[in-house]
matplotlib code that plots the C-alpha trace (Angstrom):
import matplotlib.pyplot as plt

x = [-7.4, -4.3, -4.4, -2.0, -5.0, -5.7, -2.5, -3.6, -6.6, -8.1, -11.2, -9.8, -9.9, -7.5, -6.7, -6.2, -3.4, -1.8, -2.8, 0.2, 0.0, 0.7, 1.7, 1.9, 5.6, 6.0, 3.2, 5.1, 7.4, 4.7, 2.5, 5.4, 6.2, 2.4, 2.7, 5.4, 4.4, 1.3, 2.5, 5.1, 1.8, -0.8, 1.3, 2.0, 3.7, 4.6, 6.8, 6.3, 2.4, 2.7, 0.4, -0.4, -2.5, -3.5, -5.9, -8.9, -8.8, -7.1, -10.1, -12.9, -10.8, -9.6, -9.9, -7.8, -4.7, -4.7, -7.3, -6.2, -4.7, -1.5, -1.2, -2.5, 0.2, 3.2, 1.8, 2.5, 6.4, 7.8, 6.1, 7.2, 10.9, 13.6, 12.4, 8.5, 9.9, 12.1, 9.5, 6.7, 8.7, 10.0, 6.7, 4.9, 7.8, 6.7, 3.7, 1.7, -1.4, -1.0, -3.7, -4.5, -6.4, -7.7, -7.4, -10.2, -10.4, -10.8, -12.9, -12.2, -11.0, -7.5, -6.1]
y = [-10.1, -10.0, -6.9, -8.2, -10.4, -7.4, -7.4, -11.2, -11.7, -10.7, -10.2, -10.4, -6.6, -4.4, -2.7, -5.7, -7.4, -10.3, -13.4, -15.6, -19.2, -19.5, -22.5, -23.0, -23.0, -19.7, -18.0, -15.0, -14.7, -14.3, -11.8, -9.9, -9.6, -9.1, -5.9, -4.6, -5.6, -3.7, -0.9, -0.1, 0.2, 1.8, 4.1, 7.7, 9.4, 13.2, 15.1, 18.3, 18.6, 16.6, 13.8, 10.4, 8.6, 5.3, 2.3, 2.4, -1.1, 1.1, 3.5, 0.0, -1.5, 1.2, 0.0, -3.5, -1.2, 0.8, 2.7, 6.5, 8.0, 8.2, 4.3, 3.6, 5.3, 4.3, 0.0, 1.1, 2.0, -1.8, -2.2, 1.2, 0.6, 3.8, 7.4, 6.2, 4.7, 7.9, 10.3, 9.2, 8.3, 11.7, 13.3, 11.2, 12.3, 16.2, 15.6, 17.6, 16.7, 14.7, 14.4, 11.4, 10.8, 7.5, 6.4, 5.4, 1.4, -0.2, -3.0, -3.6, -7.2, -7.9, -9.7]
z = [-4.5, -6.4, -8.3, -10.8, -12.4, -14.4, -15.8, -16.9, -17.3, -20.7, -23.1, -26.5, -26.6, -27.8, -24.8, -22.8, -22.0, -24.5, -23.9, -22.2, -20.6, -16.8, -14.7, -11.3, -11.5, -13.1, -12.0, -9.7, -12.7, -15.4, -13.3, -12.6, -16.6, -17.9, -15.1, -16.7, -19.9, -19.7, -17.6, -20.5, -23.2, -21.0, -18.2, -19.3, -16.9, -17.9, -15.2, -17.5, -16.0, -13.1, -14.9, -15.7, -17.9, -17.2, -18.7, -17.9, -16.0, -13.3, -12.9, -13.0, -10.8, -8.5, -4.6, -6.4, -6.6, -3.6, -1.0, -2.4, -6.1, -4.5, -3.0, -6.7, -8.4, -6.1, -6.6, -10.5, -9.7, -9.8, -13.1, -14.4, -15.8, -16.4, -17.1, -16.2, -13.2, -11.9, -12.9, -11.1, -8.1, -8.1, -8.6, -6.1, -3.5, -4.2, -2.6, -4.7, -6.4, -9.2, -12.5, -13.5, -16.7, -18.0, -22.2, -24.1, -24.5, -27.0, -27.6, -30.7, -31.3, -30.9, -33.5]

ax = plt.figure().add_subplot(projection="3d")
ax.plot(x, y, z, "-o")
ax.set_aspect("equal")
plt.show()
């Protein structure tokens, strides 16, 4: 399973990724962009508390993103930008345990 599908498949809930059109010609770029957009809005890296808050999607489909918590967090690095990416990379480099929390999922209709 390509874990990026979780950035693209939608159920219409507010916590789901936005609906996008994907074509064979632009699939790779589209999935990369969807991953970046989803992580920008659904991943919070807090270097001060050595913690990360993720969408519940990352909990429900955890094995798709990696076998261990560290692998799953490392998987996110290419989708993060700027300080988020730098902070998570620095936290992973310490070897210390990173506290992971999951945000409540908003099942309200995304209008």
